[in-house]
MARFIGU-865209 format. One record per residue (C-alpha): x, y, z; residue number from 0. Coordinates in steps of 0.2 Angstrom, whole numbers, plus 5000, padded with zeros to 4 digits. Example, Ala and Ser with C-alpha at 12.3 -4.5 7.8 and 13.67 -1.06 7.14 Angstrom:
BEGIN
<rec xx="5062" yy="4978" zz="5039" num="0"/>
<rec xx="5068" yy="4995" zz="5036" num="1"/>
***
This chain:
BEGIN
<rec xx="5000" yy="5000" zz="5000" num="0"/>
<rec xx="5008" yy="5017" zz="4995" num="1"/>
<rec xx="5010" yy="5031" zz="5007" num="2"/>
<rec xx="4996" yy="5044" zz="5006" num="3"/>
<rec xx="5002" yy="5061" zz="5002" num="4"/>
<rec xx="4993" yy="5078" zz="4998" num="5"/>
<rec xx="4996" yy="5074" zz="4979" num="6"/>
<rec xx="4989" yy="5056" zz="4979" num="7"/>
<rec xx="4976" yy="5055" zz="4992" num="8"/>
<rec xx="4962" yy="5058" zz="4980" num="9"/>
<rec xx="4968" yy="5045" zz="4967" num="10"/>
<rec xx="4957" yy="5031" zz="4975" num="11"/>
<rec xx="4942" yy="5042" zz="4977" num="12"/>
<rec xx="4928" yy="5045" zz="4963" num="13"/>
<rec xx="4924" yy="5063" zz="4966" num="14"/>
<rec xx="4937" yy="5069" zz="4953" num="15"/>
<rec xx="4928" yy="5059" zz="4940" num="16"/>
<rec xx="4911" yy="5068" zz="4943" num="17"/>
<rec xx="4911" yy="5081" zz="4929" num="18"/>
<rec xx="4916" yy="5071" zz="4914" num="19"/>
<rec xx="4907" yy="5055" zz="4920" num="20"/>
<rec xx="4891" yy="5065" zz="4922" num="21"/>
<rec xx="4892" yy="5072" zz="4904" num="22"/>
<rec xx="4897" yy="5055" zz="4897" num="23"/>
<rec xx="4883" yy="5046" zz="4905" num="24"/>
<rec xx="4871" yy="5059" zz="4900" num="25"/>
<rec xx="4877" yy="5059" zz="4882" num="26"/>
<rec xx="4877" yy="5040" zz="4881" num="27"/>
<rec xx="4860" yy="5038" zz="4889" num="28"/>
<rec xx="4853" yy="5051" zz="4878" num="29"/>
<rec xx="4861" yy="5043" zz="4863" num="30"/>
<rec xx="4854" yy="5026" zz="4866" num="31"/>
<rec xx="4837" yy="5031" zz="4871" num="32"/>
<rec xx="4834" yy="5045" zz="4859" num="33"/>
<rec xx="4840" yy="5036" zz="4844" num="34"/>
<rec xx="4831" yy="5020" zz="4849" num="35"/>
<rec xx="4815" yy="5029" zz="4852" num="36"/>
<rec xx="4817" yy="5038" zz="4835" num="37"/>
<rec xx="4820" yy="5022" zz="4826" num="38"/>
<rec xx="4805" yy="5013" zz="4835" num="39"/>
<rec xx="4793" yy="5027" zz="4831" num="40"/>
<rec xx="4798" yy="5027" zz="4813" num="41"/>
<rec xx="4798" yy="5008" zz="4812" num="42"/>
<rec xx="4781" yy="5006" zz="4819" num="43"/>
<rec xx="4774" yy="5017" zz="4805" num="44"/>
<rec xx="4785" yy="5011" zz="4791" num="45"/>
<rec xx="4785" yy="4996" zz="4779" num="46"/>
<rec xx="4803" yy="4998" zz="4773" num="47"/>
<rec xx="4820" yy="4999" zz="4780" num="48"/>
<rec xx="4827" yy="5015" zz="4771" num="49"/>
<rec xx="4816" yy="5028" zz="4780" num="50"/>
<rec xx="4821" yy="5020" zz="4797" num="51"/>
<rec xx="4839" yy="5021" zz="4793" num="52"/>
<rec xx="4838" yy="5038" zz="4786" num="53"/>
<rec xx="4829" yy="5045" zz="4801" num="54"/>
<rec xx="4841" yy="5036" zz="4813" num="55"/>
<rec xx="4857" yy="5043" zz="4805" num="56"/>
<rec xx="4850" yy="5060" zz="4804" num="57"/>
<rec xx="4845" yy="5059" zz="4822" num="58"/>
<rec xx="4862" yy="5053" zz="4827" num="59"/>
<rec xx="4872" yy="5067" zz="4818" num="60"/>
<rec xx="4860" yy="5081" zz="4824" num="61"/>
<rec xx="4859" yy="5074" zz="4842" num="62"/>
<rec xx="4878" yy="5072" zz="4844" num="63"/>
<rec xx="4880" yy="5090" zz="4838" num="64"/>
<rec xx="4866" yy="5097" zz="4849" num="65"/>
<rec xx="4872" yy="5087" zz="4864" num="66"/>
<rec xx="4889" yy="5094" zz="4863" num="67"/>
<rec xx="4884" yy="5112" zz="4859" num="68"/>
<rec xx="4871" yy="5111" zz="4873" num="69"/>
<rec xx="4883" yy="5105" zz="4886" num="70"/>
<rec xx="4896" yy="5118" zz="4881" num="71"/>
<rec xx="4883" yy="5132" zz="4882" num="72"/>
<rec xx="4876" yy="5126" zz="4899" num="73"/>
<rec xx="4893" yy="5123" zz="4907" num="74"/>
<rec xx="4900" yy="5139" zz="4900" num="75"/>
<rec xx="4885" yy="5148" zz="4908" num="76"/>
<rec xx="4891" yy="5140" zz="4925" num="77"/>
<rec xx="4909" yy="5146" zz="4922" num="78"/>
<rec xx="4903" yy="5163" zz="4918" num="79"/>
<rec xx="4894" yy="5163" zz="4935" num="80"/>
<rec xx="4909" yy="5157" zz="4944" num="81"/>
<rec xx="4920" yy="5170" zz="4936" num="82"/>
<rec xx="4907" yy="5184" zz="4940" num="83"/>
<rec xx="4907" yy="5178" zz="4959" num="84"/>
<rec xx="4926" yy="5178" zz="4959" num="85"/>
<rec xx="4927" yy="5196" zz="4952" num="86"/>
<rec xx="4914" yy="5201" zz="4965" num="87"/>
<rec xx="4924" yy="5193" zz="4979" num="88"/>
<rec xx="4940" yy="5202" zz="4973" num="89"/>
<rec xx="4931" yy="5218" zz="4975" num="90"/>
<rec xx="4924" yy="5214" zz="4992" num="91"/>
<rec xx="4941" yy="5209" zz="4999" num="92"/>
<rec xx="4948" yy="5226" zz="4994" num="93"/>
<rec xx="4933" yy="5237" zz="4999" num="94"/>
<rec xx="4928" yy="5227" zz="5015" num="95"/>
<rec xx="4942" yy="5216" zz="5021" num="96"/>
<rec xx="4936" yy="5216" zz="5040" num="97"/>
<rec xx="4919" yy="5210" zz="5035" num="98"/>
<rec xx="4925" yy="5197" zz="5024" num="99"/>
<rec xx="4937" yy="5191" zz="5038" num="100"/>
<rec xx="4922" yy="5190" zz="5050" num="101"/>
<rec xx="4912" yy="5180" zz="5037" num="102"/>
<rec xx="4926" yy="5168" zz="5035" num="103"/>
<rec xx="4927" yy="5165" zz="5053" num="104"/>
<rec xx="4909" yy="5162" zz="5055" num="105"/>
<rec xx="4910" yy="5149" zz="5042" num="106"/>
<rec xx="4923" yy="5140" zz="5051" num="107"/>
<rec xx="4914" yy="5142" zz="5068" num="108"/>
<rec xx="4898" yy="5134" zz="5060" num="109"/>
<rec xx="4909" yy="5119" zz="5055" num="110"/>
<rec xx="4913" yy="5116" zz="5073" num="111"/>
<rec xx="4928" yy="5127" zz="5078" num="112"/>
<rec xx="4928" yy="5138" zz="5093" num="113"/>
<rec xx="4926" yy="5156" zz="5090" num="114"/>
<rec xx="4944" yy="5161" zz="5094" num="115"/>
<rec xx="4951" yy="5146" zz="5084" num="116"/>
<rec xx="4939" yy="5150" zz="5069" num="117"/>
<rec xx="4945" yy="5168" zz="5069" num="118"/>
<rec xx="4964" yy="5163" zz="5070" num="119"/>
<rec xx="4961" yy="5151" zz="5056" num="120"/>
<rec xx="4953" yy="5164" zz="5045" num="121"/>
<rec xx="4967" yy="5176" zz="5049" num="122"/>
<rec xx="4981" yy="5164" zz="5044" num="123"/>
<rec xx="4972" yy="5158" zz="5028" num="124"/>
<rec xx="4968" yy="5176" zz="5023" num="125"/>
<rec xx="4986" yy="5180" zz="5025" num="126"/>
<rec xx="4992" yy="5165" zz="5015" num="127"/>
<rec xx="4979" yy="5167" zz="5001" num="128"/>
<rec xx="4964" yy="5178" zz="5004" num="129"/>
<rec xx="4955" yy="5176" zz="4987" num="130"/>
<rec xx="4958" yy="5157" zz="4986" num="131"/>
<rec xx="4952" yy="5154" zz="5003" num="132"/>
<rec xx="4936" yy="5164" zz="5000" num="133"/>
<rec xx="4933" yy="5156" zz="4983" num="134"/>
<rec xx="4935" yy="5139" zz="4991" num="135"/>
<rec xx="4926" yy="5141" zz="5008" num="136"/>
<rec xx="4914" yy="5155" zz="5005" num="137"/>
<rec xx="4909" yy="5151" zz="4987" num="138"/>
<rec xx="4912" yy="5133" zz="4987" num="139"/>
<rec xx="4922" yy="5133" zz="4971" num="140"/>
<rec xx="4937" yy="5121" zz="4970" num="141"/>
<rec xx="4947" yy="5112" zz="4956" num="142"/>
<rec xx="4936" yy="5097" zz="4957" num="143"/>
<rec xx="4919" yy="5105" zz="4955" num="144"/>
<rec xx="4925" yy="5119" zz="4944" num="145"/>
<rec xx="4916" yy="5118" zz="4927" num="146"/>
<rec xx="4926" yy="5114" zz="4911" num="147"/>
<rec xx="4915" yy="5117" zz="4895" num="148"/>
<rec xx="4927" yy="5109" zz="4883" num="149"/>
<rec xx="4929" yy="5093" zz="4893" num="150"/>
<rec xx="4910" yy="5092" zz="4896" num="151"/>
<rec xx="4906" yy="5095" zz="4877" num="152"/>
<rec xx="4918" yy="5083" zz="4871" num="153"/>
<rec xx="4913" yy="5069" zz="4883" num="154"/>
<rec xx="4894" yy="5072" zz="4880" num="155"/>
<rec xx="4896" yy="5073" zz="4861" num="156"/>
<rec xx="4907" yy="5058" zz="4860" num="157"/>
<rec xx="4897" yy="5048" zz="4872" num="158"/>
<rec xx="4881" yy="5052" zz="4862" num="159"/>
<rec xx="4889" yy="5046" zz="4846" num="160"/>
<rec xx="4894" yy="5030" zz="4854" num="161"/>
<rec xx="4877" yy="5027" zz="4862" num="162"/>
<rec xx="4868" yy="5031" zz="4846" num="163"/>
<rec xx="4878" yy="5020" zz="4836" num="164"/>
<rec xx="4872" yy="5005" zz="4845" num="165"/>
<rec xx="4853" yy="5006" zz="4840" num="166"/>
<rec xx="4859" yy="5011" zz="4823" num="167"/>
<rec xx="4868" yy="4994" zz="4821" num="168"/>
<rec xx="4852" yy="4986" zz="4826" num="169"/>
<rec xx="4842" yy="4996" zz="4813" num="170"/>
<rec xx="4855" yy="4991" zz="4799" num="171"/>
<rec xx="4855" yy="4972" zz="4803" num="172"/>
<rec xx="4837" yy="4969" zz="4810" num="173"/>
<rec xx="4822" yy="4965" zz="4798" num="174"/>
<rec xx="4809" yy="4979" zz="4796" num="175"/>
<rec xx="4796" yy="4967" zz="4802" num="176"/>
<rec xx="4797" yy="4967" zz="4821" num="177"/>
<rec xx="4811" yy="4979" zz="4821" num="178"/>
<rec xx="4804" yy="4988" zz="4836" num="179"/>
<rec xx="4805" yy="4972" zz="4846" num="180"/>
<rec xx="4823" yy="4970" zz="4841" num="181"/>
<rec xx="4826" yy="4988" zz="4846" num="182"/>
<rec xx="4817" yy="4986" zz="4863" num="183"/>
<rec xx="4827" yy="4970" zz="4867" num="184"/>
<rec xx="4845" yy="4977" zz="4862" num="185"/>
<rec xx="4842" yy="4994" zz="4869" num="186"/>
<rec xx="4837" yy="4987" zz="4886" num="187"/>
<rec xx="4853" yy="4977" zz="4886" num="188"/>
<rec xx="4863" yy="4992" zz="4881" num="189"/>
<rec xx="4855" yy="5002" zz="4895" num="190"/>
<rec xx="4859" yy="4989" zz="4908" num="191"/>
<rec xx="4877" yy="4989" zz="4902" num="192"/>
<rec xx="4878" yy="5008" zz="4903" num="193"/>
<rec xx="4870" yy="5008" zz="4920" num="194"/>
<rec xx="4882" yy="4995" zz="4927" num="195"/>
<rec xx="4898" yy="5004" zz="4919" num="196"/>
<rec xx="4893" yy="5021" zz="4925" num="197"/>
<rec xx="4890" yy="5014" zz="4943" num="198"/>
<rec xx="4906" yy="5004" zz="4943" num="199"/>
<rec xx="4916" yy="5020" zz="4937" num="200"/>
<rec xx="4907" yy="5031" zz="4950" num="201"/>
<rec xx="4909" yy="5018" zz="4964" num="202"/>
<rec xx="4890" yy="5017" zz="4967" num="203"/>
<rec xx="4878" yy="5003" zz="4968" num="204"/>
<rec xx="4878" yy="4993" zz="4951" num="205"/>
<rec xx="4860" yy="4986" zz="4953" num="206"/>
<rec xx="4853" yy="5003" zz="4957" num="207"/>
<rec xx="4861" yy="5011" zz="4943" num="208"/>
<rec xx="4855" yy="4998" zz="4930" num="209"/>
<rec xx="4837" yy="4998" zz="4936" num="210"/>
<rec xx="4836" yy="5017" zz="4936" num="211"/>
<rec xx="4843" yy="5019" zz="4919" num="212"/>
<rec xx="4833" yy="5004" zz="4912" num="213"/>
<rec xx="4816" yy="5010" zz="4919" num="214"/>
<rec xx="4817" yy="5027" zz="4912" num="215"/>
<rec xx="4824" yy="5021" zz="4895" num="216"/>
<rec xx="4810" yy="5009" zz="4893" num="217"/>
<rec xx="4797" yy="5022" zz="4897" num="218"/>
<rec xx="4804" yy="5033" zz="4884" num="219"/>
<rec xx="4804" yy="5020" zz="4870" num="220"/>
<rec xx="4786" yy="5015" zz="4875" num="221"/>
<rec xx="4780" yy="5032" zz="4872" num="222"/>
<rec xx="4789" yy="5033" zz="4855" num="223"/>
<rec xx="4781" yy="5017" zz="4849" num="224"/>
<rec xx="4764" yy="5023" zz="4855" num="225"/>
<rec xx="4766" yy="5039" zz="4845" num="226"/>
<rec xx="4771" yy="5028" zz="4830" num="227"/>
<rec xx="4756" yy="5017" zz="4832" num="228"/>
<rec xx="4744" yy="5032" zz="4836" num="229"/>
<rec xx="4748" yy="5041" zz="4819" num="230"/>
<rec xx="4750" yy="5024" zz="4810" num="231"/>
<rec xx="4757" yy="5033" zz="4794" num="232"/>
<rec xx="4764" yy="5021" zz="4781" num="233"/>
<rec xx="4781" yy="5028" zz="4776" num="234"/>
***
């Protein structure tokens, strides 16, 4: 067992994976469910393979681009908020240093330190790195939780593409007659594998992860098939 140090103590933890894992699971889950649901909806109203393949490929390309762009925009918005708060904190440290020091001391006191100890800790940390201390302890922003738009966009877009390719393969090789049932079956398997992989990577309960993702995926596919049957347009 290696000696724990400040540089390696988080290596065995899972929290540092949270940002990219969230984006990747969201992308893969959306890719599998949305492309399968789209294919099922078209397949239930079609008597030929070509419209199903065309709709699936178009959905895959548009969905991957939309997922990456949406993730980038949303995470960038979070980053903008973080930057705005940091700039505000810089200004407050210049204009009202005593009030900021007292706020910091109150934070430490609420965490369990005695009033005198809390004030001493606040003073020493402020002397060492006032802005960094307030960003971390007052705003709750740290290197692990800090948003990364590029990383989130790439992880989400790539995961959507991989997830969407799985139902596309089913569409390419399954017969049009009964294709929706092939898609149901294989998509359920894909979701179970995704749920297990995500849970294993994140260190959570695998059964819970598999059940959660499979139930919601099945509901989405069922609704899509219902729409196809409801309109019953022959394509």
